[in-house]
C-alpha positions in Angstrom: 0.0 0.0 0.0 1.3 3.4 -1.0 1.1 6.3 1.4 0.2 9.5 -0.3 -0.8 12.8 1.2 0.4 15.9 2.7 2.2 14.5 5.7 5.3 12.9 4.2 5.8 15.8 1.9 5.5 18.3 4.7 8.0 16.4 6.8 10.4 16.3 3.8 10.1 20.0 3.3 10.6 20.7 7.0 13.8 18.6 7.0 15.1 20.3 3.9 14.3 23.7 5.4 16.1 22.9 8.6 19.1 21.6 6.9 19.3 24.7 4.6 18.9 27.0 7.6 21.7 25.2 9.5 23.9 25.4 6.4 23.3 29.1 6.1 23.9 29.7 9.8 27.2 27.8 9.8 28.3 29.6 6.6 27.5 32.9 8.1 29.4 32.1 11.3 32.3 30.8 9.2 32.7 34.2 7.5 31.5 36.7 10.1 32.0 34.8 13.4 34.6 35.3 16.1 36.9 32.8 14.5 35.7 33.4 10.9 37.5 34.4 7.7 36.9 38.1 8.2 38.6 38.0 11.6 41.5 36.0 10.1 42.1 38.5 7.3 41.9 41.4 9.7 44.4 39.7 12.0 46.8 39.0 9.1 46.7 42.6 8.0 47.2 43.8 11.6 50.2 41.4 11.9 51.8 42.8 8.8 51.3 46.4 10.0 52.8 45.6 13.5 55.8 43.8 12.0 56.6 46.9 10.0 56.3 49.0 13.1 58.5 46.6 15.0 61.1 46.8 12.3 61.0 50.7 12.4 61.3 50.7 16.2 64.2 48.2 16.2 66.1 50.5 13.8 65.3 53.5 16.0 66.6 51.6 19.0 69.9 50.7 17.3 70.3 54.4 16.4 69.6 55.5 20.0 71.9 52.9 21.4 74.7 54.1 19.1 74.1 57.7 20.3 74.0 56.8 24.0 77.1 54.7 23.5 79.0 57.7 22.1 77.7 60.0 24.9 78.6 57.8 27.9 81.2 55.4 29.0 85.0 56.0 29.1 85.2 58.0 25.9 82.7 60.9 25.3 82.2 62.4 21.9 82.3 66.0 22.9 81.0 67.3 19.6 77.9 65.1 19.9 77.5 66.1 23.5 77.6 69.8 22.6 75.2 69.3 19.7 72.6 67.4 21.9 72.9 70.0 24.7 72.3 72.9 22.3 69.4 71.1 20.7 67.8 70.4 24.0 68.4 73.8 25.6 67.9 75.8 22.5 71.0 77.8 23.0 73.8 79.0 20.8 76.9 81.1 21.3 76.9 84.7 20.3 79.2 84.1 17.3 77.1 81.2 15.9 74.3 81.4 13.4 71.3 79.1 14.0 69.4 78.0 10.9 66.0 76.3 11.4 
């Protein structure tokens, strides 16, 4: 005997609708969710930006260590010391010309 009618068809449609809704939900969460693709791309971009900033700061640190090495210790670079003191204090001798 064959079953015909609305019930088996309605159940089939309900199952298909639920499966489609679940697939859409998980696809949305996979792209927009907390661990989704969008967050991954944003994190990769932020990583590249921060690595560039780290490189710049490392170069600046090497320059500052070089300057402080020349200003302290057993030997002092008097010209550099004079230059830094004048730059910080904003002073010059009367026989000097300051160009800014």
